N, C-alpha and C positions, 0 to 999 in steps of 0.2 A: 389300762382298763382298771378303774378304781374298784369295781365290784367283783373282781376275779376271785373265784373260789379256789381254783388251782392256778398257780403261776410258776412257770418253768423258765429260767433264764440261763442261757449259755450252757446247757447240760451236755457234758461229754461223759461217756463211759467206755473204758477199755478193759479188756480181759487178757490175761496171759495164757497162751495156748501153745504148748510144745515149744517153748522158748521164743514164741512169736507174740507180738502185740496185736490183738484183734480189736478194732474200733467198732463198738456196737452202736453208739450214739454220737452224732457229730453236731455240736453247737445247736441243740434243740431249744427253741423258744416257743412257748405256748401259754395262752391265757384262756381259762374257761369261765364264762360268765355265770353268775348265780341264776338258778332256775332254768338253765338250758340243758338240752340233751345233745351231747357231742359224740360223734362216732370217730373212732380211731382205727383206720384201716390200712392195710398194706400186705404184701406177700409174706410168706413164712420166712423168718429170719431177718425181717426188716427192722426190728427193734421195738415192737409193740409191748411185749411182755417185760422187756428190760425197762422200758419207760415206766410201766405200771408198778413194777417192783421198787423202782427208785421213788416213785410217788408215795408208796406205802412205807418207805424207810427200810425196806428189806435189802436194798442194795445202796451202797454209798456212792454218790457221784464221784467220778474222777476229777471233774471240774464243773463249776456252775452251782445253781441253787434251785430248790423247790420249796414252795410254801403251800400249805393247805389252810384256807381261812386265815391267812396271814401268819400261821404258825409253821415252824420248820417241819418238813416231811419226816414222819416217823416218831414225832413227839407224842406224848400222851394226849396233849390238848388237841392235836390234829386227828389222832386215831379215834378219839371219842365221838367225833362228828361224822365219821364215814362208815359205810358198810361195804364189804368186799366179797366178791365171788370169783374164785379162780376158775380156769378153764375146766379142770377136772377137780371136783370137790371130794376131798377125802375126809372121812369121819370115823367114829368108833362103832363097829358093827354090833357091839353088845348093848348100845343105847336103843331105846325106843325113840320115835320121832318127838314125843313129848319131852322125854328126859334130855335128849340132845339139845333141843331149843332152850330148855331150862339151863343147861350147862353154858351154852353160848350167851344167853341173856344175863346170867350172873357175871360172866366175864365183862359184859358191857355195863355192869353196875345197876341192872334193873332189880326192883324189889320183887318179892314173891307174889304180892298182890297184883302187881303190874303184869308179871309173867303169866299168872293164872288167867288173866283176861286176854293177853295178846297171843299166847301160844295157839289156842284153838282158832283165833282169827287168822293168823298168818298161815297156818296149815290149810285151813279151808280155802283161803285165797289162792293157794298153790295147788289145789285139788288133792290134798292129802288128808282131808278130814277123816275119812274112813280108815286110815292107816295110822292114826295118832298114837296108838299103843302097840303097834307092830315093831319088832326089832329090826334095826336097819340092815342087819345081815340078810334079811329076806327081801330087801328092796331091789328093784331093777335099777339100771344105770340112770334112766330118766327120772325115776322117783328120787334118787339120791341128789340129782342135779336140782330138782325142785326144792328139796330140803335145804340145799345150799343157798338158794335164793331166799328161803324163809329165814335162815340165820343171818343173812345180810340185811334183812328188813326188820328183824324182831325189835331192835332198839330205835326204829324209825329215824335213821340218820339223815342229816342234811345233804350228804354227798354219797352217791352210790357209784362204786367203781366195779364194772362188770367185765371180766375177761372171757369172751366167747360164751355168754350165758346160755345159749341154746344148744351147746354140745350135748349130744345124746338124747335130745328131745324130738318127739314126733311133731307133725304139723300142728296138732292141737296145743302141744306144749309151747311151740314157737309163737302161736297166736296169743297164748296166755302171757308169755314174757313181754310181747309187744304191748298188750293192754296194761300190764303192770308198769312198764316204763312210762306210758302216757299218764297213768294214774299218779305215779310219783312226781311227774312234772306238774300235774294239776295241784298236788299238795304243796308245791314250792321247792321240792328237792332238786338237786343238780345230779345229772347222770352222765358218767363218762363210760362209754361203751366200746369195747374192742369186738369187732365182728367181721366174719368173712361173707355174711349173707347180705348182699347189697340191697335186695328188695326190702328186707327188714329195716335197714338203715334209712332208706328213702321214706318208709312209712312212719318211723318213730322219731327221727333225729332232726334237730334244727341246723346243725353245723357238721361238716365233715372235715377231718384232718387226715391227710394221707402221708405215710412215711415210707421211704425206700432207702435201703442201705444206711439206716441210721439218721437220715435227714428228712425234715419236713419238706414236702414238695408241693402240697396243696393245703390250703385252709380256706374253705368257702362255705357260706350259708347254703343250705340245700335249696332255698328258694331262688338262688341266682342261676341255677343250671338252665342252660338254653339261651341265656342272654348273649348277644353278640354272635350267634350262629350265622354262618354265611350261606345257609341253604334254606330253601322253602319247600313245603309240601303242598301240592295242588291236587285236590280231589276232583276226579272226573267220573260222572255217572254215565250209564249207557255205553260202557266200554265194550268194544267189539273188535274182531280181528282186523277189519279194514282200517279202523282208526289206529290200532296198534302198529300196523305195517307202515302207515303214512308217517306217524311220529317217529318210528324207528329210523326211517331214512334221515330224519332231522336230528338223530342222536338222542331222542327223548324216550327212554324205556321206563316202564313203571317199576317203582321200588316195591310195590305190593299190589295184589289184585284179588278181589273176592266178590262173588255174586254180581258181576257186571259193574263193579266200581273199582277204579284204579287210583293209586296215589303216585303222582309223579314227583320226583325230587329234582330240584334245579338250583344252581348257584344264583346268588342275588343278581349279578350282572345280566343273566339271561332270562330272568323271571318274566319281565314285561313282553319280551319277544315270544316266549312260549305261550303266554296268555292270549296274545293277539292271534297266534297260530291256531290255538284251540277254538277261539271265537270264529275265525274264518272257516274252520272245518265243521262248525255247527255243534261242537261238543258241549255237553252240559257241565259247566264248571261249578263245583260246589265250594267247599271250604278252601281258603288259601291261608296258610299259617307258616310261621317260621319253624324250621325243623329244630326240635328240642334235643339238646344233648343229655343223654341219660347219665346216671351215676356210673353205670358200667362203662360207658364211653370214656368218661373222665378217668376212671380207674385204669383202663387199658392204655390210655394216652400217657399217663404219668407214672404209673407204678406196675403196669402189667409185665409179666415175665418173672424170672427167678431172681431173687435177691441173694446176694452173697454176704450181706452184713449180719 
């Protein structure tokens, strides 16, 4: 992929634990395209945060390579182009929101005039405009997390790396983060997102990468979910006990039923026979559609359960 913002090739990471070697990452290969929103999901201990810390240059690979915009991970040139939010954002409680963003903005090389313009903008965007001059020691956990997002955005990076960005946020905060991610994509930025909330991933991401026990097991565009499914859903209106009993004898029970409408699920080889049976019974057949596999289905199929990596 010529236009890869993040490129990981043959990444291995091992740790020594009580005289034992623990393999956290096993031959990870990954390329993230410019302008995309990529979800990185997997169970606890699968290797998500280890991968992210290696991308940031905070952990050195045991083997393999990582580049960010073609620069070695952890280099000054790579770090200048990215913004990062850790799962739990720690900061200095004696700062106000304004002075904290000034501190982080200076580290990013922003001028005072630029900071004077951007700080109110970023805090307002994260719903913190009214708390701009409050000390952070008085902030709730959710407010601190929003401030963490503001510091990741203050220098308007080309790449955002977000590790569980909705930790500690209420539903409104989660919605705000989703809108922010989509806005960053519209701006042309690339977003690499680690998350456990699959509904948010489906809503905001273009591509999903699943990791289990340190290995990539799925890498698929979100739009491909459901292709190749071997089941169909048939909508039947006017559903009543007599029809239900007749079809039950033929082994066709509804997958869902509501207000006189039932949805039957059938394997592809048996679809035509069931449709003919419904017509013969005088049933009112509505929509016939291929059963779509959800992101949760895919997750449970490939990485569901406890990881030991």
